[in-house]
C-alpha positions in Angstrom: -10.2 26.1 11.7 -10.0 22.3 10.9 -6.7 21.3 9.3 -5.7 19.6 6.3 -5.2 15.7 7.0 -1.8 14.7 5.2 -0.8 11.5 4.8 2.1 9.7 4.1 3.9 6.7 4.5 7.4 5.3 4.8 8.5 3.9 1.2 8.1 -0.3 1.7 4.2 0.0 1.4 5.5 -0.5 -2.5 1.3 1.0 -3.9 2.9 1.6 -6.8 2.6 5.4 -8.5 -0.9 5.0 -9.6 -2.3 4.4 -5.6 0.4 7.3 -4.6 -1.4 9.8 -6.4 -4.5 9.4 -6.6 -4.1 9.7 -2.3 -1.3 11.6 -2.0 0.6 10.1 -0.3 3.7 11.5 1.1 6.2 8.5 1.1 9.6 8.8 3.3 12.6 6.9 2.1 14.6 5.2 3.8 18.5 4.3 4.2 19.9 1.0 2.0 23.3 0.5 2.4 25.2 -1.3 0.3 29.1 -1.5 -0.4 29.7 0.5 2.6 27.4 3.0 0.3 24.2 4.3 1.2 21.5 4.7 -1.0 17.7 6.4 -0.6 15.2 3.5 -1.2 13.2 4.3 -4.9 15.6 7.2 -6.0 19.0 6.0 -6.6 19.0 2.5 -6.1 17.2 -0.7 -8.1 16.4 -3.8 -6.5 18.4 -5.6 -9.7 21.5 -3.2 -8.4 20.6 -5.3 -5.3 21.1 -8.9 -6.8 23.8 -8.0 -8.8 25.7 -7.0 -6.5 25.8 -10.6 -4.5 24.9 -12.6 -7.5 28.6 -10.8 -8.6 31.0 -9.4 -5.2 28.4 -11.2 -2.9 27.5 -8.0 -1.6 25.2 -7.9 0.4 23.1 -4.9 1.3 21.6 -3.4 4.6 18.7 -1.6 5.7 19.4 1.3 8.2 17.9 2.5 10.8 15.9 6.3 10.5 16.6 8.0 13.5 13.8 10.1 15.2 15.5 13.6 14.7 15.2 12.1 10.8 11.4 12.2 10.7 11.4 15.0 13.1 12.5 16.8 10.4 9.9 15.5 7.2 7.2 15.8 9.9 8.4 19.7 10.4 7.3 21.4 7.6 3.7 19.8 7.5 2.9 20.6 10.9 4.3 24.4 10.1 2.0 24.1 7.0 -1.3 23.4 8.9 -1.4 19.7 8.4 -2.4 17.2 10.6 0.0 14.0 9.6 -1.1 10.3 9.4 1.8 8.5 8.9 2.0 4.9 8.1 4.7 3.1 8.8 6.5 -0.3 8.5 6.2 -3.1 11.2 7.7 -2.3 14.1 8.5 -6.1 14.6 10.7 -5.4 11.9 12.4 -2.6 12.2 12.6 0.9 14.0 11.1 3.0 11.9 7.9 3.0 14.4 9.3 3.9 17.5 11.4 6.9 16.0 8.7 8.1 14.1 6.2 7.5 17.5 9.5 9.5 19.1 8.9 11.9 16.5 5.5 13.2 16.7 5.3 13.2 20.1 7.5 16.1 20.7 5.4 17.6 17.6 1.4 18.4 17.2 -0.8 16.8 15.4 0.9 13.5 13.6 -0.3 10.3 14.7 1.8 7.3 13.7 0.3 4.3 12.8 2.0 0.7 13.4 1.3 -1.4 10.3 3.1 -4.9 12.0 3.0 -5.5 8.4 5.5 -5.5 5.1 5.2 -3.9 1.9 1.4 -3.6 0.3 0.4 -5.7 3.3 0.9 -2.8 5.2 0.0 -0.4 1.3 -3.8 -1.9 2.3 -4.2 0.8 5.3 -2.4 3.6 3.3 -5.6 3.2 0.2 -7.9 2.5 3.5 -6.6 5.8 5.6 -6.9 7.3 1.8 -10.2 7.0 1.7 -11.2 8.3 4.9 -9.2 11.2 4.2 -11.7 11.6 0.6 -14.3 10.9 2.5 -14.0 13.5 4.7 -13.7 11.6 8.0 -11.7 13.8 10.7 -8.3 12.4 11.7 -9.0 10.2 14.9 -11.6 8.2 13.9 -9.3 7.2 10.4 -6.8 6.2 13.1 -8.5 4.1 15.1 -10.4 3.0 11.9 -7.4 2.7 10.6 -4.7 0.4 13.4 -8.9 -1.6 13.8 -7.4 -3.2 10.5 -4.4 -4.2 11.5 -5.0 -7.7 11.7 -7.4 -8.1 9.4 -4.6 -7.8 6.5 -3.4 -10.9 5.4 0.2 -10.0 4.1 2.2 -14.0 2.4 5.0 -14.4 -1.0 6.3 -17.2 -2.1 10.2 -17.5 -2.4 11.9 -19.0 -5.3 15.4 -18.4 -3.4 16.7 -19.1 0.2 19.2 -17.2 -0.8 18.9 -13.4 0.2 16.6 -14.2 3.5 19.8 -16.6 4.5 22.4 -14.7 3.5 20.6 -11.4 5.9 20.1 -13.6 8.4 16.7 -14.3 8.4 16.4 -18.0 7.7 19.0 -20.7 9.1 21.1 -22.4 7.9 19.6 -25.7 7.9 16.6 -25.0 6.4 18.6 -23.1 3.7 19.8 -26.2 2.8 17.3 -28.5 2.7 14.8 -26.0 1.0 16.9 -26.0 -1.8 18.1 -29.8 -2.3 14.6 -30.7 -2.0 13.3 -27.9 -4.7 10.8 -26.1 -1.9 9.8 -23.1 -2.4 8.5 -22.0 1.2 5.5 -19.8 1.6 6.6 -17.1 4.2 3.3 -15.5 6.5 3.4 -11.8 7.9 3.0 -13.0 12.5 0.7 -8.9 12.9 0.5 -10.0 16.4 4.6 -10.1 16.4 4.6 -6.8 15.0 5.2 -8.0 11.2 8.3 -10.5 11.6 8.1 -14.1 9.6 7.2 -17.6 9.5 7.6 -19.9 7.4 4.4 -21.7 6.6 3.6 -24.2 4.0 6.3 -25.2 1.2 5.9 -25.5 -2.0 7.5 -28.2 -4.6 8.4 -28.1 -7.9 8.9 -25.1 -11.3 8.1 -21.5 -10.3 4.6 -20.9 -12.0 2.6 -24.3 -11.0 4.2 -23.4 -7.2 2.9 -19.6 -7.7 -0.7 -20.9 -8.9 -1.1 -23.5 -6.0 0.3 -20.6 -3.7 -3.0 -18.4 -4.6 -5.5 -21.2 -5.0 -4.4 -22.3 -1.0 -5.1 -18.3 -0.1 -7.9 -17.1 -1.7 -10.3 -20.0 -3.9 -13.6 -20.7 -2.1 -12.7 -18.4 0.3 -16.0 -16.3 1.9 -14.8 -14.2 4.3 -12.5 -11.5 2.2 -12.8 -7.7 1.8 -13.1 -8.0 -1.8 -12.3 -4.2 -2.6 -9.0 -4.4 -4.0 -6.4 -6.9 -3.7 -2.1 -6.6 -4.1 0.1 -8.7 -6.5 3.4 -7.5 -5.2 6.3 -9.3 -6.9 10.5 -8.0 -6.5 10.9 -8.4 -10.4 9.2 -11.4 -11.8 8.5 -12.3 -15.7 5.4 -9.9 -16.4 3.9 -13.4 -17.9 3.4 -14.5 -14.9 2.4 -11.5 -13.6 -0.3 -11.9 -15.7 -1.4 -15.0 -15.3 -1.5 -14.9 -11.9 -3.5 -12.1 -11.8 -6.5 -13.6 -14.3 -6.5 -16.3 -11.7 -7.1 -14.3 -9.2 -10.1 -13.0 -11.2 -11.3 -16.3 -11.2 -11.4 -17.1 -7.8 -13.0 -14.0 -6.5 -14.7 -11.3 -7.7 -12.3 -8.0 -6.2 -13.0 -4.8 -7.8 -9.3 -4.0 -8.1 -6.2 -6.0 -8.9 -3.0 -4.2 -8.2 -0.1 -5.5 -9.8 3.5 -4.0 -7.9 6.8 -3.9 -7.4 8.7 -4.3 -4.1 10.8 -1.7 -2.7 14.5 -2.1 -2.6 14.3 -2.4 1.9 12.0 -5.6 1.3 13.6 -6.6 -2.6 16.7 -7.2 -0.4 15.4 -10.0 1.6 13.3 -11.8 -0.6 15.5 -11.6 -3.9 14.3 -11.7 -7.0 11.3 -13.8 -8.4 9.0 -13.2 -5.3 5.7 -12.9 -5.5 2.8 -12.6 -2.6 -0.8 -11.8 -3.1 -2.1 -9.6 0.4 -5.9 -9.4 0.6 -7.7 -7.6 3.9 -10.3 -10.3 5.6 -14.2 -9.0 7.0 
């Protein structure tokens, strides 16, 4: 008997409602803890709630790991209904989500967990690629193999408007925080796929945000011939919509992407990057 495949992902894939519906993705929400209360990312808390708590009370959110039992309780009903489940997780270098989902899957049949080694729409690309292959009728093992082969080819980066949140969360040294603020620098943070999705500082830009973002986009995709042009994500953590549209127009002037998706970062991502962060995320050939 041929099993139907169900596509699943952790909420920080950030692909937005249109693509979630297109690929019929079941999203597993991660937990956010703010001022002693636990929230469900994407359901009962927003990034603006996090920003306001920090600016008004210096309250910093934390993300709580999903334990194997929670993942097992989530996967089990799908398996009992006869589905084969492909679950794409937040990168193992950033969270225990992959490890715990894998533990849960090992006790169940027909659950395949993919370590994206990425964050936000960096692994959102992998979700979409899995969705395309499911629609094409590929068998589950082939889909998993092909999606895992794409993992090293995903380029994920973003420019921070402020280091305040990254510093407060312990992911940025005090020296770098002070130096960037004094010099009005806006660093490009790059995801290190070989390290499971951990982050490193790339080029540092100086100047006002709109000009910086345009220079960043030109640096990332201008003049390249190694890009997979099916789609690109422009993902931000709450920025002026006019800037989003300017970046979209610039992207299309530099490369003929078939689809350009503007999406917004989940609380899990926004808690660390802060407001006015923007990145472009794509796949190379």
